[in-house]
C-alpha positions as CSV (number, residue, x, y, z in Angstrom):
1,M,-74.6,-56.1,61.1
2,S,-77.8,-54.8,62.8
3,A,-80.5,-57.4,63.4
4,L,-83.8,-56.9,61.6
5,R,-87.3,-57.3,63.1
6,V,-90.7,-57.7,61.4
7,V,-93.6,-55.5,62.5
8,P,-97.1,-56.4,61.3
9,T,-99.6,-53.6,60.7
10,W,-103.2,-53.4,59.4
11,R,-104.6,-50.7,57.1
12,H,-108.1,-50.9,55.5
13,G,-108.3,-54.5,56.4
14,Q,-105.0,-55.4,54.6
15,E,-101.9,-56.7,56.3
16,R,-98.5,-55.2,55.7
17,L,-95.3,-56.5,57.3
18,Y,-92.6,-53.9,57.8
19,V,-88.9,-54.9,58.1
20,C,-87.2,-52.5,60.5
21,L,-83.7,-51.8,61.8
22,T,-83.2,-51.8,65.6
23,D,-83.5,-47.9,65.5
24,G,-87.0,-48.2,64.1
25,R,-86.2,-47.3,60.4
26,N,-88.0,-49.3,57.8
27,I,-86.0,-50.8,55.0
28,A,-88.6,-53.0,53.4
29,W,-92.2,-54.2,53.6
30,Y,-94.2,-57.2,52.4
31,D,-97.8,-56.8,51.1
32,R,-99.6,-60.1,51.4
33,D,-102.4,-59.1,49.0
34,T,-100.0,-58.3,46.2
35,A,-97.4,-60.9,47.2
36,R,-94.7,-58.3,46.8
37,V,-91.6,-57.5,48.9
38,N,-90.7,-53.8,48.5
39,L,-87.0,-53.0,49.1
40,L,-85.9,-49.5,49.9
41,S,-82.3,-50.6,49.3
42,D,-81.0,-53.7,47.5
43,E,-78.0,-53.8,49.9
44,R,-80.0,-55.7,52.6
45,R,-81.9,-57.9,50.2
46,E,-80.7,-61.3,51.6
47,D,-81.2,-60.1,55.2
48,V,-84.7,-58.9,54.5
49,L,-85.7,-62.2,52.8
50,K,-84.2,-64.1,55.7
51,A,-86.3,-62.1,58.2
52,L,-89.5,-62.5,56.2
53,K,-89.0,-66.2,55.4
54,P,-91.4,-67.4,58.1
55,F,-94.1,-65.2,56.6
56,L,-93.7,-65.7,52.9
57,T,-96.1,-68.1,51.1
58,G,-95.9,-69.1,47.4
59,E,-94.2,-67.0,44.8
60,V,-93.4,-63.4,45.6
61,T,-92.2,-60.4,43.6
62,I,-89.1,-58.6,44.9
63,G,-88.0,-55.1,44.0
64,P,-88.2,-51.4,44.8
65,P,-91.5,-49.8,45.7
66,P,-93.8,-49.1,42.7
67,V,-93.9,-45.6,41.4
68,P,-96.8,-43.6,43.0
69,T,-99.9,-43.1,40.7
70,P,-101.2,-39.6,40.0
71,A,-104.0,-40.3,42.5
72,E,-101.5,-41.3,45.2
73,L,-99.3,-38.2,44.6
74,A,-102.4,-36.0,44.8
75,R,-103.4,-37.6,48.1
76,L,-99.9,-37.2,49.5
77,S,-100.0,-33.4,48.7
78,L,-103.4,-32.9,50.3
79,H,-103.4,-30.6,53.3
80,P,-104.9,-32.3,56.4
81,D,-107.5,-29.5,56.8
82,D,-108.7,-30.2,53.3
83,D,-108.9,-34.0,53.6
84,L,-112.4,-35.3,54.3
85,A,-111.3,-38.9,54.6
86,P,-110.8,-38.8,58.4
87,N,-114.4,-37.6,59.0
88,R,-116.3,-39.9,61.3
89,P,-119.9,-41.0,60.6
90,G,-122.0,-38.0,61.7
91,E,-119.0,-35.7,62.0
92,A,-121.0,-32.5,61.4
93,L,-123.6,-33.5,64.1
94,L,-120.8,-34.5,66.6
95,I,-119.3,-31.0,66.1
96,A,-122.7,-29.3,66.4
97,L,-123.6,-31.1,69.6
98,D,-120.2,-30.4,71.1
99,R,-120.6,-26.7,70.4
100,D,-124.2,-26.5,71.4
101,P,-125.3,-29.4,73.5
102,S,-129.0,-29.8,74.1
103,P,-130.4,-28.8,77.6
104,P,-130.4,-31.8,79.9
105,R,-134.1,-31.5,80.8
106,R,-135.9,-31.0,77.5
107,L,-139.3,-32.6,77.3
108,R,-138.4,-34.0,73.9
109,A,-135.2,-35.6,72.9
110,D,-132.9,-33.5,70.7
111,P,-133.6,-34.7,67.1
112,R,-129.9,-34.3,66.3
113,R,-129.1,-37.2,68.6
114,R,-131.4,-39.6,66.7
115,A,-130.0,-38.4,63.4
116,L,-126.5,-39.0,64.8
117,L,-127.5,-42.6,65.8
118,A,-128.7,-43.2,62.3
119,E,-125.5,-41.9,60.6
120,Q,-123.4,-43.9,63.0
121,A,-125.3,-47.1,62.3
122,V,-125.2,-46.6,58.6
123,G,-121.5,-45.5,58.7
124,E,-120.6,-48.6,60.7
125,V,-122.0,-50.9,58.0
126,L,-120.4,-49.0,55.2
127,D,-117.0,-48.8,56.8
128,R,-116.9,-52.6,56.7
129,L,-116.7,-52.4,52.9
130,D,-113.5,-50.3,53.2
131,G,-110.6,-52.5,52.2
132,A,-112.7,-54.7,49.9
133,G,-112.1,-52.4,47.0
134,W,-114.3,-49.7,48.4
135,H,-113.7,-46.2,49.9
136,I,-116.2,-44.6,52.2
137,L,-116.5,-40.9,53.0
138,H,-118.7,-39.4,55.7
139,S,-120.3,-36.0,56.3
140,V,-119.2,-34.5,52.9
141,P,-120.0,-30.7,53.2
142,L,-121.9,-28.9,50.5
143,P,-122.3,-25.2,50.0
144,G,-125.2,-23.7,51.8
145,G,-124.8,-25.9,54.9
146,A,-126.1,-29.1,53.3
147,R,-124.0,-32.3,53.3
148,I,-123.9,-35.8,51.9
149,H,-124.2,-38.2,54.9
150,H,-122.1,-40.9,53.3
151,L,-120.4,-41.4,49.9
152,A,-119.5,-44.9,48.9
153,I,-117.0,-45.4,46.0
154,G,-116.3,-48.9,44.7
155,P,-116.4,-51.4,41.8
156,A,-120.2,-51.1,41.5
157,G,-120.0,-47.4,41.2
158,L,-120.7,-44.3,43.4
159,F,-123.5,-44.0,45.9
160,A,-124.7,-41.0,47.9
161,V,-126.3,-42.5,51.0
162,H,-128.7,-40.6,53.2
163,S,-129.4,-41.9,56.7
164,L,-132.8,-41.9,58.3
165,Y,-133.5,-42.9,61.9
166,A,-136.5,-45.2,62.3
167,R,-135.8,-47.6,65.2
168,K,-138.7,-50.1,65.4
169,Q,-140.9,-47.8,63.4
170,R,-142.9,-48.4,60.2
171,I,-141.8,-46.6,57.1
172,R,-144.1,-45.9,54.2
173,V,-142.6,-44.6,50.9
174,A,-144.7,-43.0,48.2
175,D,-142.1,-41.3,46.0
176,P,-141.1,-38.6,46.8
177,L,-142.8,-38.7,50.2
178,V,-141.4,-40.7,53.2
179,T,-143.6,-41.3,56.3
180,V,-142.0,-42.4,59.6
181,A,-144.6,-43.9,61.9
182,R,-147.4,-41.3,62.5
183,Q,-145.3,-38.3,61.6
184,A,-146.2,-36.0,58.7
185,P,-144.9,-37.2,55.3
186,Q,-141.8,-35.5,54.1
187,P,-140.5,-35.2,50.5
188,L,-137.2,-36.8,51.6
189,L,-136.5,-38.6,48.3
190,R,-136.2,-35.2,46.5
191,R,-133.3,-34.3,48.8
192,V,-131.7,-37.7,48.4
193,R,-131.8,-37.4,44.6
194,A,-130.6,-33.7,44.8
195,D,-127.6,-34.7,46.9
196,A,-126.7,-37.4,44.4
197,D,-127.1,-35.0,41.5
198,R,-124.8,-32.5,43.2
199,A,-122.2,-35.2,43.8
200,S,-122.4,-36.2,40.1
201,Y,-121.8,-32.7,39.0
202,A,-118.8,-32.3,41.4
203,L,-117.2,-35.6,40.4
204,T,-118.3,-35.6,36.8
205,A,-119.4,-39.2,37.3
206,E,-122.8,-40.9,37.9
207,V,-123.7,-41.1,41.5
208,H,-126.7,-43.2,42.6
209,P,-129.0,-42.0,45.4
210,V,-129.7,-44.3,48.3
211,L,-131.9,-43.8,51.4
212,A,-130.7,-46.1,54.2
213,V,-133.2,-46.6,57.0
214,A,-131.6,-47.4,60.4
215,G,-133.5,-50.0,62.4
216,P,-137.0,-50.0,60.8
217,A,-139.7,-52.4,61.9
218,D,-141.0,-52.5,58.3
219,I,-140.6,-50.6,55.0
220,S,-143.6,-50.3,52.7
221,I,-143.0,-49.0,49.2
222,T,-146.4,-48.2,47.6
223,A,-145.2,-47.3,44.1
224,P,-142.1,-47.8,41.9
225,L,-139.2,-45.6,42.9
226,R,-137.5,-43.2,40.4
227,E,-133.7,-43.5,40.4
228,V,-133.4,-44.1,44.1
229,R,-133.1,-47.1,46.4
230,V,-134.6,-47.4,49.8
231,L,-133.4,-50.2,52.1
232,P,-132.6,-51.1,55.7
233,H,-129.1,-50.0,56.6
234,T,-128.2,-53.7,57.3
235,D,-128.8,-54.4,53.5
236,L,-126.2,-51.9,52.3
237,P,-123.6,-54.6,51.6
238,T,-125.9,-55.7,48.7
239,L,-124.6,-52.7,46.8
240,T,-121.4,-54.7,46.3
241,H,-123.2,-57.5,44.6
242,Q,-123.7,-55.5,41.4
243,D,-121.6,-56.0,38.3
244,P,-118.3,-54.0,38.4
245,V,-118.4,-50.7,36.4
246,L,-115.2,-49.0,37.8
247,K,-111.6,-50.2,37.6
248,P,-109.3,-49.9,40.6
249,A,-107.5,-46.9,39.1
250,D,-110.8,-45.1,38.5
251,I,-111.9,-45.8,42.1
252,E,-108.7,-44.4,43.5
253,S,-108.9,-41.3,41.3
254,L,-112.5,-40.6,42.3
255,H,-111.8,-41.2,45.9
256,T,-108.9,-38.7,45.8
257,Q,-111.1,-36.2,44.1
258,A,-114.0,-36.7,46.5
259,R,-112.0,-36.5,49.7
260,T,-110.6,-33.1,48.7
261,R,-112.7,-30.3,50.3
262,Q,-112.2,-27.9,47.4
263,T,-114.0,-30.4,45.1
264,W,-117.3,-29.4,46.7
265,H,-116.9,-25.6,47.0
266,H,-118.1,-24.7,43.5
267,L,-121.5,-26.4,43.4
């Protein structure tokens, strides 16, 4: 009888232990979070449990893998070119800079590079929520060349997050105007709300607008904000502190819908 070996893997911050034959084929796996041993064949049940014995803690459920949910089946059938989930923070800017890099001796820095730094900083913070019941998408393309910088989907709801570079600069917010240091005020909050509205239409679910400021020295809000949050990017984890409004099945379904490129084509 072939010996079995246990191979640990990590995905979205969750550990899964695969039980493999010597030729590399998987015959079972153990999910620590669900305390479930999934058997592809009951013939090796005792051998699998013997191999996993050093790793099992407490009561575990043993049986065949659960039937895939509709969201899981839809995700499995999604063509890689139509899947937005692999997008990196600032994906669109990375592609643009690769195709058309800025000249090396410009007097002023390419503004795309600062925008990229902001999206990467915000994306890094948001990606830490992945695996804690949240799914994060980056650089979601919209018709007309626009895009949602980040889309967070979790128990507290859906959030369209726009990144703004402001390293060690003062930010003044007078809805809808946002002023960075001594630059001219820009009606940025209108765009942030518009992006969230378009996402709400595409997903038929309420999406909350958020402006995440990367590295500010200070944020001054001079009047109450209308349906939008403005916060330093390091404070984004506070979004998870709100009361849950979505169930796990709803989160998975919305994530599957949002990661599909065609969802955003008809806005």
